[in-house]
N, C-alpha and C positions, 0 to 999 in steps of 0.2 A: 592460414592462421597457424601460429606456432602451437605446438603441443607441449605439455609439461616435460615430456621426455627429451625435447630439443634443447633444454637448458641444462647447464652444469649444476651439480648439487650445491656447490659453494655459492652460486648466484642465487639459488632458491633460498638457502639458509640466510644469506645477507638480507634479502627482501623480508623474510619472516622476522628477523631481528629488528630491521628498520621500522616495520609496520607494527611491531609488538603483537603479532598474531598469537604468540605463545601465552600471553596473559589471559586469565579468565575474563569473561564478559562481565560488565557491570550489572548489578541487580536492576531488574525492570519491575516497576510497581505502578499501580493505578494512581492517578492523581484526582483530586477533587475539582470538579468543574464549577465555575461560578454560575450563578443563576442566569446570567446573560448568555454564557456559553451553552448551557443546557437548553435555553430557549431557542438559540440559533440552530442547534442540532435537531430539536423537535420540528422546527420550521423546515429544515432540509428534508426530514423524513416525510412530512406532509407534502412538500413539493414533489418528491419522488412518487408518492402515491397518486397525486393529482395528475402528474404527467403520464404515468402508466395508464391511468383511466382514460386520459385524452387519446393516447395512442390506440388503446383497445377500441374505443368508440369510433375513432377515425377509420381503423381497419375494418370494423364491422360495417360501417356505412359505405366504405369504398368497395367492399366485397359484395354488398347487396345491390349496389347501384351500378 
């Protein structure tokens, strides 16, 4: 794999200018979720909790038996 030191400075500068890496990043802010999106995310949280409980239950029953 090539290292940064393997490239010429003018090549690096050209990439920086082409990709506009010198510009500041855009502002990131929170967005309001729709009630449907909120419901889906709460459903995913519930799903993760249930699946974790199933894994713990299966592990405990497998270790005991």
